[in-house]
Each structure stands twice: as structure tokens, then as C-alpha cells.
C-alpha positions in Angstrom: -31.1 16.8 31.1 -27.0 16.5 31.1 -25.2 17.0 28.8 -21.9 15.2 27.5 -20.3 18.0 25.6 -21.7 21.5 24.7 -20.2 24.4 22.2 -20.3 28.0 24.1 -20.1 30.9 20.9 -21.7 34.2 20.5 -21.5 35.6 17.2 -20.5 38.7 18.4 -17.0 36.9 18.3 -16.8 37.6 14.7 -16.8 41.6 14.8 -13.2 41.6 16.5 -11.6 41.5 13.4 -9.0 43.2 11.6 -8.4 42.7 7.5 -5.3 40.2 7.1 -4.2 39.5 10.4 -3.5 36.1 11.5 -6.2 36.2 14.8 -9.5 37.0 12.4 -12.7 35.8 12.4 -12.4 33.1 9.8 -10.9 31.1 12.6 -14.1 30.8 13.8 -16.2 30.4 10.7 -14.1 27.6 9.5 -14.6 25.8 12.8 -18.4 26.7 12.6 -18.5 25.2 9.0 -16.5 22.3 9.8 -19.2 22.0 12.7 -22.0 21.8 10.7 -20.5 19.8 7.5 -20.1 16.6 10.3 -23.5 17.4 11.7 -22.2 17.6 14.7 -25.3 20.8 15.5 -27.6 17.8 15.3 -26.1 16.3 19.0 -23.7 19.3 20.4 -25.9 22.1 21.7 -24.4 25.5 20.4 -25.0 27.8 23.8 -24.7 31.8 23.5 -23.0 33.5 26.9 -23.0 37.2 28.6 -20.4 39.1 29.1 -17.9 38.5 32.0 -18.4 41.5 34.6 -16.0 43.8 35.8 -15.9 42.5 39.1 -14.7 38.7 37.2 -12.1 40.6 35.3 -10.7 42.1 38.4 -10.0 39.1 39.7 -6.6 38.6 37.1 -6.5 42.3 35.4 -5.7 45.7 36.9 -8.8 47.9 37.3 -6.5 51.0 35.8 -5.8 48.5 32.5 -9.4 47.5 32.2 -10.5 50.7 31.5 -7.7 51.6 29.1 -8.9 48.5 26.9 -12.5 50.0 27.1 -11.4 53.8 26.8 -9.0 52.8 23.9 -11.9 51.5 22.2 -14.0 54.1 22.5 -11.1 56.9 21.4 -10.8 54.7 17.9 -7.4 53.5 18.6 -6.3 50.8 16.4 -4.1 48.5 18.6 -2.7 48.3 22.0 0.5 47.3 20.6 2.3 46.0 17.8 0.6 42.6 17.7 -3.0 43.0 19.5 -5.1 45.1 17.4 -8.6 46.9 18.1 -11.4 47.9 16.3 -14.5 50.1 18.3 -16.4 46.9 19.8 -13.2 44.8 20.8 -13.8 45.4 24.3 -17.4 44.1 24.8 -16.4 41.3 22.2 -13.2 40.5 24.5 -15.8 40.7 27.7 -18.4 38.3 25.8 -15.3 36.0 25.1 -14.1 36.4 29.0 -18.0 35.4 29.4 -17.6 32.4 27.6 -15.3 30.9 29.3 -17.4 31.7 32.3 -20.5 30.5 31.2 -18.7 27.3 30.3 -17.6 26.9 33.9 -20.9 27.6 35.4 -22.7 24.6 33.5 -19.8 22.4 34.3 -19.4 23.6 37.8 -23.6 23.2 38.1 -23.7 19.9 37.0 -25.6 20.8 33.4 -22.2 19.2 31.1 -19.1 17.8 31.8 -17.3 19.2 28.9 -17.4 22.3 27.5 -15.5 23.9 24.5 -15.1 27.6 24.0 -15.4 28.6 20.6 -14.2 32.4 21.5 -12.3 35.4 20.2 -10.1 37.0 21.2 -7.6 34.6 22.7 -6.1 35.4 26.2 -3.3 33.5 27.9 -0.7 36.4 26.7 -2.5 38.9 28.7 -0.8 39.4 31.7 -2.3 41.7 35.0 -1.8 45.3 33.0 -0.8 44.6 29.6 -1.9 43.1 26.4 0.2 40.8 24.3 0.3 38.6 21.6 -3.7 39.1 20.3 -4.8 38.8 23.9 -6.6 41.7 25.6 -7.9 39.6 28.5 -7.0 36.1 30.3 -9.9 34.2 29.8 -9.0 31.0 31.4 -7.1 32.7 34.5 -9.8 34.6 34.9 -11.7 31.2 34.9 -9.8 29.4 37.4 -9.9 32.4 40.1 -13.4 32.1 39.6 -13.6 28.8 40.1 -11.2 29.1 43.5 -13.7 31.6 44.5 -16.8 30.6 43.8 -16.6 27.2 44.0 -14.3 26.9 46.8 -12.1 24.1 44.5 -8.4 23.2 46.0 -6.6 21.9 43.0 -7.2 22.9 39.3 -5.0 22.3 36.4 -4.8 24.3 32.9 -2.8 22.7 30.5 -1.5 24.8 27.4 -0.7 23.5 24.4 -0.7 26.1 22.4 2.5 26.4 20.7 3.3 29.9 22.3 3.7 29.5 26.1 1.4 30.9 27.9 3.1 33.6 29.9 0.0 35.9 31.4 -1.3 32.8 32.9 2.2 31.4 34.5 2.3 35.2 35.8 -1.1 34.8 37.3 -0.7 31.3 39.0 3.2 31.1 39.5 3.1 31.5 43.3 -0.3 29.5 44.1 -0.3 25.5 44.7 -4.0 25.0 44.5 -3.0 25.8 40.2 -0.9 23.5 38.2 0.0 25.3 35.0 1.4 22.9 32.3 3.0 24.4 29.2 3.9 22.7 26.0 5.6 25.5 23.6 8.2 25.9 20.7 11.0 27.1 21.8 12.3 29.7 20.6 9.6 31.7 19.8 7.3 34.3 21.0 6.9 35.4 23.9 10.5 34.4 24.8 9.2 33.0 28.1 8.7 29.4 29.7 11.7 28.0 30.1 12.1 24.8 31.8 13.4 26.0 34.6 10.6 28.0 35.1 8.9 26.1 37.8 6.8 28.5 39.8 7.9 30.6 43.0 7.2 30.6 47.0 4.2 28.3 47.8 3.8 27.5 44.4 7.4 26.0 43.8 7.0 23.0 41.7 3.5 23.7 40.3 4.6 25.3 36.9 6.1 22.3 34.6 7.3 24.1 31.0 8.1 22.3 28.3 9.9 24.5 25.7 10.1 22.0 22.5 12.5 22.2 19.8 10.9 22.9 16.2 9.5 20.1 14.2 8.3 18.1 17.3 5.3 15.9 15.9 2.4 13.8 17.2 5.4 11.3 18.6 7.3 13.5 20.1 4.0 15.1 21.8 2.7 11.9 22.9 6.5 11.0 24.6 5.2 14.6 27.0 2.3 13.1 27.3 2.7 9.7 28.6 5.9 10.5 30.4 5.6 13.5 32.2 2.2 15.2 31.8 -0.2 12.4 32.4 1.9 11.3 35.4 1.8 14.8 37.0 -1.2 15.5 36.9 -2.4 11.7 37.6 -0.2 13.0 41.1 -1.8 16.5 41.4 -5.7 14.7 40.9 -7.4 18.1 39.6 -10.8 19.0 40.6 -11.4 20.6 37.3 -8.8 20.0 33.7 -8.7 23.4 32.1 -7.0 23.8 28.6 -6.2 26.8 26.6 -6.6 24.8 23.2 -4.2 26.3 20.7 -4.2 24.6 17.7 -0.9 26.3 16.2 1.2 23.1 16.7 0.0 22.3 13.6 2.1 21.4 10.9 0.9 23.7 8.3 0.5 26.6 10.7 2.1 29.8 9.3 3.1 31.4 12.7 5.0 28.2 14.2 7.3 25.4 12.9 5.9 22.3 14.4 4.2 18.8 13.4 1.2 17.7 15.0 -1.7 16.4 12.8 -5.2 15.6 13.6 -4.0 12.6 15.2 -1.7 14.3 17.7 -4.7 16.6 18.8 -7.3 13.5 19.3 -4.7 12.5 21.5 -4.0 14.5 23.7 -7.1 15.7 24.4 -7.9 12.4 24.8 -5.1 11.7 27.4 -6.8 14.6 29.1 -10.4 13.5 29.0 -8.7 10.3 31.1 -7.7 12.4 33.9 -10.4 14.5 34.2 -12.6 11.1 34.5 -10.3 10.0 37.1 -10.0 13.0 39.2 -12.3 15.9 38.2 -15.6 14.1 37.9 -15.3 14.5 34.0 -15.1 18.1 34.5 -13.1 19.7 31.6 -13.1 23.0 30.0 -11.1 24.2 26.9 -11.0 27.5 25.5 -10.0 29.0 22.7 -6.4 29.7 21.5 -4.8 30.5 18.2 -4.6 28.3 15.5 -3.6 30.1 12.0 -3.9 27.3 9.2 -8.2 28.0 8.6 -8.7 24.1 7.4 -6.0 22.9 9.6 -7.4 24.2 13.0 -10.8 23.1 11.9 -9.8 19.8 11.5 -7.6 19.7 14.7 -10.7 21.4 17.3 -13.1 18.4 15.2 -10.9 15.9 16.7 -10.8 17.2 19.9 -14.2 17.4 20.0 -14.2 13.5 19.1 -11.4 12.9 21.6 -13.8 14.8 24.6 -17.4 13.8 23.3 -16.9 10.2 22.5 -18.4 11.4 19.1 -17.0 7.5 17.4 -16.1 10.0 14.1 -13.3 8.2 12.0 -9.9 8.6 14.2 -7.2 10.0 12.1 -3.9 7.4 11.5 -0.8 7.9 13.8 1.7 10.5 11.8 4.9 9.1 11.1 7.7 9.1 13.7 10.1 12.1 12.6 13.6 12.2 12.9 14.2 14.3 16.3 12.6 11.5 18.3 15.4 9.5 19.1 17.4 12.9 20.2 14.0 14.0 21.7 13.8 11.4 24.3 17.3 12.8 25.4 16.1 16.3 25.3 12.8 15.1 27.5 15.2 13.4 30.1 16.7 16.6 30.9 13.2 18.0 31.6 12.4 14.7 33.4 15.4 15.7 36.0 14.1 18.9 36.4 10.7 17.8 37.6 11.8 15.0 39.5 12.4 17.5 42.0 8.7 17.9 42.4 7.2 14.7 41.1 7.6 11.3 40.8 8.7 10.3 37.3 
């Protein structure tokens, strides 16, 4: 029987953890606790994935880099850079993390589910072709998109990255490919420093990278303007056959690593907007992958509201946060981005 919404999770995702690093196992433990407290375990199944194959990883990553991560773990190295730590099991867990997104893709493309949210770690959107970055080992969503092009002959995939940090690795994986529309909302200035509003893709992919670098302090009202005025209109013109979301919840207003103002209401709004796009153009097909989010309770609550939106669960919808002082000035700023995007899209 087809399930409207499925969660993908593997208990070994908790093994990749190191002390008090912000990207630690408690991130998932709080989400799972909220999942059980809301009794969502009675209506949403958990699916346990297999690891991704090396061939799957090589759709995006340099074979020598993949091998270097494995060897670093075998040698007992504790990090790949100053941000990205390792434990001995990190390579195997990273294969499971990518495998989770591939399992979700297969369930969707086989018609077993409309929506899949992958509760995986480590995250992936900063990982480059031959380099770990920003807590990320392998680029999970990029691997899934490449697999969808290869195995399912899709011609139009949209990746929307609402993590507070720019998805540099994902952008670089597809910025010359007109089959993939990459849209990122992110705080600017902030790590990793990429995602300028004039980064619009290259070659055949020009116009299919859409960056919305947002000033700190933006909250529900500002994000809603982004979705209403730019993101959804572009998606409706692109007509994606599959919607993938890099779902980082670190734009939450209490997140310790960022300075944005989203509440649960904002996450509900974004998810509901993209679910409607998936219903219009992609037969409902929607794959979400966990990225950042470091306020444990806040991330868990935001994820529950994303599930509420995409699964039509009927949970209480949080009220809108008040308009912030930046909204009037923000509309002028958004016009600057629209001028750039009007070269490629009708806005």
C-alpha cells in the first residue's frame, strides 16, 4: 500500500558523534523523541536504509577523495579539516547517510511513497567533489539527484536549500547543468562565503542557479516574501519532476550558529509551499534530507512542522511571527534580486 509520507532513519547515524561538537547525535535524538511524543510513530513508518555504493558516491565525488575518507577513518584521524570531525565509524556512517537519501529516492520513484524525509547524519550540502567541508563528508542530495538523472531518466529536478548556510557543494555539482534548478536561501555574510546573488550558473546551466543571500535577522515574513515573489514563481516555470529539499533548520531564531529569525510557522510555510509545487508538477514527489540545525529543541519542533505540512497530519499550525523591523527595507533588497532573476525568469 502506498504511503503518503515515510521517514528514513538508521540507528547507526548516532555513532558519528564527537563530544560537544554542534553536529552531534543529540540532533537526531531530539527529533526522534518529538516524533514519538507526538505519536507520529502510529502514522508514519520508519524505513532503515542500506549503505550507498562506491559507484553511487562516484556520481558526484572524486574516487581518490572517497578512498581518502575511508583511509582517514581506518588510520584513526580525528578530523578532515578544522570543522569536519571523524570517528572510526564515520566513513561507514557517511555511506549510510547517502544511502538513506538513495533509499528515499527509490521509494518515491517506485511509487511506494509521495514524500520521504531522511533523518540522516552526517549532513552533506557543503561537501565538494574532492573535499569535505562544514561538517559534511559526502553530498547526499547531489548524489540522489545524479542517481535520479542516471537511473530514472528525469529531465528536470529542483533542489531547494533552506539551510542557513549556502549549499556550495550542491551548487558546484550542477552549476553547468540546465536539468537541475538549484535555489538557496542563506544568511549572508556567513560560512562558507559563497552564494552571491550574481552566482547564476555557468554555460548551459546559466540561469538555473538562484541564490538569495539574506541579511541577518530575517524571519517568517521575509522568507515568505522570498517564496511568494521569487522561489515559487521560478519553480512553476521550471516545472520540476522531482522536488528535493536540503532541509537544514539552522535559520531557526534561537540557533547558536546563525542569526536568522524563523519560527515553526516559517518552516511550515516553506514546506507547504514546496509541497504544493510538488503536487502541481511532480506528482507529489518530494524528497527531504536533513542538513544543519543546532538548537536541539528548536530543530525538532521545526522538523515536526515540516512533517505536518508535507504529510497533512492535522497537527496544530503555529501562529505567524510578527513582522520584523527589516521587512520594509527587505522588500527593496528583494527587488535587487528580482532584477537579476528577470534575465532568466518571468517575475
